[in-house]
C-alpha positions in Angstrom: -53.8 -28.3 26.6 -52.5 -25.3 28.6 -53.6 -25.0 32.2 -55.3 -21.8 33.1 -53.4 -19.6 35.6 -55.5 -18.1 38.3 -56.1 -14.4 37.6 -55.1 -13.4 41.1 -53.3 -15.1 43.9 -55.4 -17.4 46.2 -55.7 -16.1 49.7 -54.2 -18.0 52.5 -51.6 -19.8 50.4 -47.9 -19.4 49.9 -45.5 -20.1 47.0 -46.8 -21.3 43.7 -50.0 -22.7 45.4 -51.2 -19.1 44.9 -51.4 -19.8 41.1 -51.4 -23.6 40.7 -53.3 -26.2 42.6 -51.6 -29.5 43.6 -53.1 -31.3 40.6 -51.7 -28.8 38.1 -48.3 -29.0 39.8 -48.3 -32.8 39.6 -49.3 -32.7 35.9 -46.5 -30.3 35.1 -44.0 -32.4 36.9 -45.1 -35.4 34.8 -45.2 -33.4 31.6 -48.9 -33.8 31.2 -49.7 -30.1 30.8 -48.2 -26.8 29.6 -48.7 -24.0 32.0 -50.0 -20.7 30.7 -47.5 -17.9 31.5 -47.7 -14.1 31.7 -47.0 -12.3 28.4 -45.0 -9.5 30.0 -42.3 -9.5 32.6 -42.6 -6.9 35.4 -39.1 -5.7 36.1 -37.0 -3.2 37.9 -34.9 -1.0 35.5 -32.5 -0.2 38.4 -32.0 -3.9 39.0 -31.5 -4.5 35.2 -28.8 -1.8 35.0 -27.1 -2.9 38.2 -25.9 -6.2 36.6 -25.9 -5.4 32.9 -22.1 -5.2 32.8 -21.8 -8.7 34.2 -23.5 -10.1 31.1 -21.0 -8.3 28.9 -18.2 -9.8 30.9 -19.8 -13.3 30.6 -20.1 -12.8 26.8 -16.4 -12.4 26.6 -15.9 -15.9 28.0 -15.4 -18.8 25.6 -18.2 -20.7 27.2 -20.8 -17.9 26.8 -22.8 -19.4 23.9 -23.1 -22.8 25.6 -24.0 -21.3 28.9 -26.8 -19.1 27.5 -28.2 -22.0 25.3 -28.3 -24.4 28.2 -29.9 -21.7 30.5 -32.6 -21.2 27.8 -33.3 -25.0 27.9 -33.4 -24.9 31.7 -35.7 -21.9 31.8 -38.2 -23.4 29.3 -38.2 -26.9 30.8 -37.5 -26.7 34.5 -39.1 -23.5 35.9 -42.9 -23.3 36.1 -44.4 -20.2 34.6 -41.0 -18.5 34.4 -42.2 -15.1 33.5 -44.9 -15.0 36.2 -42.4 -16.3 38.8 -39.3 -14.4 37.7 -37.2 -12.9 40.5 -39.9 -13.3 43.2 -39.8 -17.1 43.1 -36.5 -17.8 41.2 -33.5 -15.8 40.1 -30.4 -16.1 38.1 -27.1 -14.5 39.1 -24.3 -13.8 36.6 -20.7 -14.3 37.7 -21.6 -14.2 41.4 -18.8 -13.4 43.8 -18.8 -16.8 45.6 -15.7 -18.9 46.3 -16.6 -21.6 43.8 -16.6 -19.0 41.0 -19.6 -20.0 39.0 -20.5 -18.5 35.6 -24.3 -18.5 36.4 -26.5 -19.8 39.2 -30.2 -20.3 39.5 -31.7 -20.0 43.0 -35.1 -20.3 44.7 -36.2 -19.6 48.2 -32.9 -20.1 50.2 -31.7 -22.9 47.9 -29.3 -23.3 44.9 -31.1 -25.1 42.1 -28.6 -25.1 39.2 -25.1 -23.8 38.6 -22.9 -23.7 35.5 -19.1 -23.5 35.8 -16.2 -23.1 33.4 -14.3 -26.4 32.8 -11.3 -25.5 30.6 -12.9 -24.2 27.4 -16.1 -26.1 28.2 -18.6 -26.2 31.0 -19.7 -28.3 33.9 -22.9 -28.2 35.9 -24.3 -28.8 39.3 -27.9 -29.8 40.0 -29.4 -30.0 43.5 -32.2 -32.5 43.7 -34.1 -34.9 46.0 -32.2 -38.0 46.8 -35.4 -40.1 46.9 -35.7 -39.5 43.1 -32.5 -41.5 42.5 -32.6 -44.3 45.1 -33.7 -47.8 44.1 -36.5 -47.8 46.6 -37.3 -44.0 46.7 -35.9 -43.9 50.3 -33.5 -41.3 51.8 -30.8 -43.9 52.2 -27.6 -42.9 50.5 -26.4 -46.5 50.1 -29.5 -47.1 48.0 -28.5 -44.7 45.3 -29.2 -46.1 41.8 -26.0 -45.2 40.0 -27.0 -47.1 36.9 -30.1 -44.9 36.6 -28.0 -41.8 37.1 -25.5 -42.9 34.4 -28.4 -43.5 31.9 -29.3 -39.8 32.2 -26.1 -38.6 30.4 -24.3 -39.4 27.2 -21.2 -40.9 28.8 -21.2 -42.4 32.3 -17.8 -40.7 33.1 -19.5 -37.3 32.7 -21.8 -37.7 35.8 -20.9 -37.5 39.5 -22.7 -37.0 42.7 -22.4 -35.8 46.3 -24.5 -35.6 49.4 -25.1 -32.1 50.9 -26.3 -31.7 54.4 -30.0 -32.1 54.9 -32.7 -34.7 54.5 -33.6 -35.8 50.9 -30.9 -33.6 49.3 -28.7 -34.9 46.5 -26.2 -33.1 44.3 -25.5 -34.2 40.7 -22.5 -32.9 38.7 -22.5 -33.2 34.9 -19.6 -32.4 32.7 -19.8 -31.2 29.1 -22.5 -29.5 27.1 -23.7 -32.8 25.5 -24.2 -34.6 28.7 -25.8 -31.6 30.4 -28.3 -31.4 27.5 -28.9 -35.1 27.7 -29.6 -34.8 31.5 -32.1 -32.0 30.9 -33.8 -34.1 28.1 -34.0 -37.3 30.3 -37.6 -37.9 31.3 -36.5 -39.2 34.8 -34.0 -36.3 35.4 -36.5 -33.7 34.2 -39.2 -35.0 36.6 -36.7 -34.9 39.4 -35.6 -31.3 38.6 -39.2 -30.1 38.3 -40.1 -31.8 41.6 -37.2 -30.2 43.5 -37.7 -26.8 42.0 -41.4 -26.8 42.8 -40.8 -27.9 46.4 -38.6 -24.9 47.0 -40.7 -22.4 45.0 -43.6 -23.4 47.1 -41.8 -22.3 50.3 -42.4 -18.7 49.5 -40.5 -15.7 48.2 -37.0 -16.0 46.8 -34.3 -14.8 49.1 -31.9 -14.0 46.2 -34.0 -11.4 44.5 -31.3 -8.7 44.9 -28.8 -10.7 42.8 -31.2 -11.3 39.9 -29.7 -10.5 36.5 -32.4 -9.6 34.1 -30.0 -9.5 31.1 -29.2 -13.2 31.6 -32.8 -14.0 32.3 -33.6 -12.5 28.8 -31.9 -15.5 27.3 -33.7 -17.9 29.5 -37.1 -16.4 28.6 -36.2 -15.7 25.0 -37.0 -12.0 25.4 
């Protein structure tokens, strides 16, 4: 049963706590509820036109179809109320001009959440998550990383890698190939971890990357 969204933001709260109480957030992380989303998307036409050409450039890449299909899966499964929260609490950039040359990147607050890159004719991905979701004892100890669990989240163990960014309880996962990326998004453990990390940053307040949001790419994520 879908959870009702508050008709107006709750006073004195920040982030998604304006719309969802902690129980609703926990239920969504565990896949126990579907969140009711807005029917229409408020948008800036100026912002849409600003990055429209980047989508056309992306569409000329051999990886375009895979990228847009996986982004749609990510938008449907990993972002709470994606229409309601679009741009203000999360954003997607298309061919951003950063040194690592991503195809697309999803951000929230001040944090990267998910990135897709070209890998030859295929793709590879990077997820930023909580380390405690992948340690044997749910601690922040890097040496306790459960690599067997991580490998079970993809189709082929060789497709997954990891790294440790700066910061407490931060963990980076790299997944290579469309099949393993889809498997990672479908894994119940990985999906809970993605949702928990995303919510923790969306609850911090407004998205710092609103100016780079590409509505044309978000159309595919939201099936507009």
